[in-house]
C-alpha atoms as an extended CHARMM CRD file, in Angstrom:
* protein
*
        78  EXT
         1         1  MET       CA             -4.1690000000      -28.5690000000        7.3930000000  PROA      1               0.0000000000
         2         2  ASP       CA             -5.4140000000      -25.6630000000        9.4720000000  PROA      2               0.0000000000
         3         3  PRO       CA             -6.5640000000      -22.4800000000        7.6740000000  PROA      3               0.0000000000
         4         4  ARG       CA             -4.1970000000      -20.4580000000        9.8780000000  PROA      4               0.0000000000
         5         5  GLU       CA             -1.2660000000      -22.4430000000        8.4750000000  PROA      5               0.0000000000
         6         6  VAL       CA             -2.3330000000      -21.6090000000        4.9210000000  PROA      6               0.0000000000
         7         7  GLU       CA             -2.7080000000      -17.9310000000        5.9040000000  PROA      7               0.0000000000
         8         8  ALA       CA              0.7840000000      -17.9690000000        7.4320000000  PROA      8               0.0000000000
         9         9  LEU       CA              2.3580000000      -19.4810000000        4.3070000000  PROA      9               0.0000000000
        10        10  ILE       CA              0.7550000000      -16.9030000000        2.0290000000  PROA      10              0.0000000000
        11        11  SER       CA              1.5260000000      -14.0300000000        4.4080000000  PROA      11              0.0000000000
        12        12  ALA       CA              5.1780000000      -15.0700000000        4.7000000000  PROA      12              0.0000000000
        13        13  ALA       CA              5.6100000000      -14.8370000000        0.9270000000  PROA      13              0.0000000000
        14        14  MET       CA              3.3560000000      -11.7860000000        0.5200000000  PROA      14              0.0000000000
        15        15  PRO       CA              3.9320000000       -9.6950000000        3.6680000000  PROA      15              0.0000000000
        16        16  ASP       CA              1.9750000000       -6.7070000000        2.3300000000  PROA      16              0.0000000000
        17        17  ALA       CA             -1.1620000000       -8.7970000000        1.7190000000  PROA      17              0.0000000000
        18        18  GLN       CA             -4.3030000000       -9.0440000000        3.7860000000  PROA      18              0.0000000000
        19        19  VAL       CA             -5.0830000000      -12.7630000000        3.8960000000  PROA      19              0.0000000000
        20        20  ASN       CA             -8.2150000000      -14.5290000000        5.1080000000  PROA      20              0.0000000000
        21        21  VAL       CA             -8.5270000000      -18.3050000000        4.7100000000  PROA      21              0.0000000000
        22        22  ARG       CA            -11.4720000000      -20.5130000000        5.6400000000  PROA      22              0.0000000000
        23        23  SER       CA            -11.9390000000      -24.2770000000        5.4970000000  PROA      23              0.0000000000
        24        24  PRO       CA            -14.9010000000      -26.4280000000        6.4750000000  PROA      24              0.0000000000
        25        25  ASP       CA            -12.8590000000      -29.6430000000        6.5460000000  PROA      25              0.0000000000
        26        26  GLY       CA             -9.1020000000      -28.9680000000        6.5100000000  PROA      26              0.0000000000
        27        27  THR       CA             -8.6100000000      -30.0020000000        2.8830000000  PROA      27              0.0000000000
        28        28  HSD       CA            -10.9040000000      -27.6360000000        0.9450000000  PROA      28              0.0000000000
        29        29  PHE       CA            -10.0100000000      -23.9620000000        1.3800000000  PROA      29              0.0000000000
        30        30  GLU       CA            -11.3850000000      -20.5620000000        0.4110000000  PROA      30              0.0000000000
        31        31  ALA       CA             -8.9640000000      -17.6440000000        0.4710000000  PROA      31              0.0000000000
        32        32  LEU       CA             -9.3860000000      -13.9110000000        0.0580000000  PROA      32              0.0000000000
        33        33  ILE       CA             -6.1040000000      -12.1420000000       -0.6070000000  PROA      33              0.0000000000
        34        34  VAL       CA             -5.8770000000       -8.3670000000       -1.0140000000  PROA      34              0.0000000000
        35        35  SER       CA             -2.5380000000       -7.0190000000       -2.1910000000  PROA      35              0.0000000000
        36        36  ASP       CA             -0.9900000000       -4.1350000000       -4.1010000000  PROA      36              0.0000000000
        37        37  ALA       CA              1.1220000000       -6.7970000000       -5.8420000000  PROA      37              0.0000000000
        38        38  PHE       CA             -1.9390000000       -7.7580000000       -7.9170000000  PROA      38              0.0000000000
        39        39  GLU       CA             -2.1380000000       -4.3250000000       -9.5560000000  PROA      39              0.0000000000
        40        40  GLY       CA             -2.0940000000       -4.6920000000      -13.3360000000  PROA      40              0.0000000000
        41        41  GLN       CA             -2.2560000000       -8.5020000000      -13.2360000000  PROA      41              0.0000000000
        42        42  ARG       CA             -4.9830000000      -10.6750000000      -14.6920000000  PROA      42              0.0000000000
        43        43  THR       CA             -6.7380000000      -13.2220000000      -12.5030000000  PROA      43              0.0000000000
        44        44  LEU       CA             -4.6740000000      -16.1850000000      -13.7020000000  PROA      44              0.0000000000
        45        45  ALA       CA             -1.3910000000      -14.4000000000      -12.9620000000  PROA      45              0.0000000000
        46        46  ARG       CA             -2.6480000000      -13.4640000000       -9.4950000000  PROA      46              0.0000000000
        47        47  HSD       CA             -3.6000000000      -17.0680000000       -8.7770000000  PROA      47              0.0000000000
        48        48  ARG       CA             -0.1970000000      -18.3030000000       -9.9370000000  PROA      48              0.0000000000
        49        49  VAL       CA              1.4680000000      -15.9700000000       -7.4290000000  PROA      49              0.0000000000
        50        50  VAL       CA             -0.6100000000      -17.4490000000       -4.5980000000  PROA      50              0.0000000000
        51        51  TYR       CA             -0.1450000000      -21.0630000000       -5.7130000000  PROA      51              0.0000000000
        52        52  ALA       CA              3.6170000000      -20.4830000000       -5.8060000000  PROA      52              0.0000000000
        53        53  THR       CA              3.5330000000      -19.5200000000       -2.1150000000  PROA      53              0.0000000000
        54        54  LEU       CA              1.9700000000      -22.8800000000       -1.2590000000  PROA      54              0.0000000000
        55        55  GLY       CA              4.1370000000      -25.0620000000       -3.4680000000  PROA      55              0.0000000000
        56        56  GLU       CA              3.6040000000      -28.8080000000       -3.3720000000  PROA      56              0.0000000000
        57        57  ARG       CA              0.9920000000      -28.5500000000       -0.6350000000  PROA      57              0.0000000000
        58        58  VAL       CA             -1.5810000000      -27.8040000000       -3.3510000000  PROA      58              0.0000000000
        59        59  GLY       CA             -2.8830000000      -31.1640000000       -4.4790000000  PROA      59              0.0000000000
        60        60  GLN       CA             -1.6590000000      -32.8240000000       -1.3070000000  PROA      60              0.0000000000
        61        61  GLU       CA             -2.6100000000      -31.3420000000        2.0840000000  PROA      61              0.0000000000
        62        62  ILE       CA             -4.6060000000      -28.6860000000        0.2330000000  PROA      62              0.0000000000
        63        63  HSD       CA             -6.9850000000      -30.7240000000       -1.8930000000  PROA      63              0.0000000000
        64        64  ALA       CA             -8.8740000000      -27.7040000000       -3.2760000000  PROA      64              0.0000000000
        65        65  LEU       CA             -8.3070000000      -23.9720000000       -3.0790000000  PROA      65              0.0000000000
        66        66  SER       CA            -10.8070000000      -21.3260000000       -4.1540000000  PROA      66              0.0000000000
        67        67  LEU       CA             -9.1620000000      -17.9280000000       -4.5400000000  PROA      67              0.0000000000
        68        68  ARG       CA            -10.3790000000      -14.3390000000       -4.6010000000  PROA      68              0.0000000000
        69        69  THR       CA             -7.4270000000      -12.1090000000       -5.3620000000  PROA      69              0.0000000000
        70        70  LEU       CA             -8.0610000000       -8.3660000000       -5.2670000000  PROA      70              0.0000000000
        71        71  THR       CA             -6.1650000000       -5.1080000000       -5.2310000000  PROA      71              0.0000000000
        72        72  PRO       CA             -6.9830000000       -2.7700000000       -2.3410000000  PROA      72              0.0000000000
        73        73  ALA       CA             -9.0170000000       -0.5590000000       -4.7210000000  PROA      73              0.0000000000
        74        74  GLU       CA            -11.0380000000       -3.5570000000       -5.9110000000  PROA      74              0.0000000000
        75        75  ALA       CA            -11.6820000000       -4.6540000000       -2.3360000000  PROA      75              0.0000000000
        76        76  ALA       CA            -12.7980000000       -1.1450000000       -1.3490000000  PROA      76              0.0000000000
        77        77  ALA       CA            -15.2220000000       -1.0400000000       -4.2870000000  PROA      77              0.0000000000
        78        78  GLU       CA            -16.9870000000       -4.1410000000       -3.0110000000  PROA      78              0.0000000000
């Protein structure tokens, strides 16, 4: 799977998010997602939101997914 496809799937479900996905091999992915929707949520809840956008692809075409999920304020502080 191409990283752009993963970005498109996440962006379609989270249109306000800034999404950046990388993959060295097309099965292991690293994603940075910045969204106001993460405000007030713990890390696990944020990750569940992202996994829900990808559905059954996780564990199949997407063998591994490393997530960084930040609010805009958290991203700006970095």
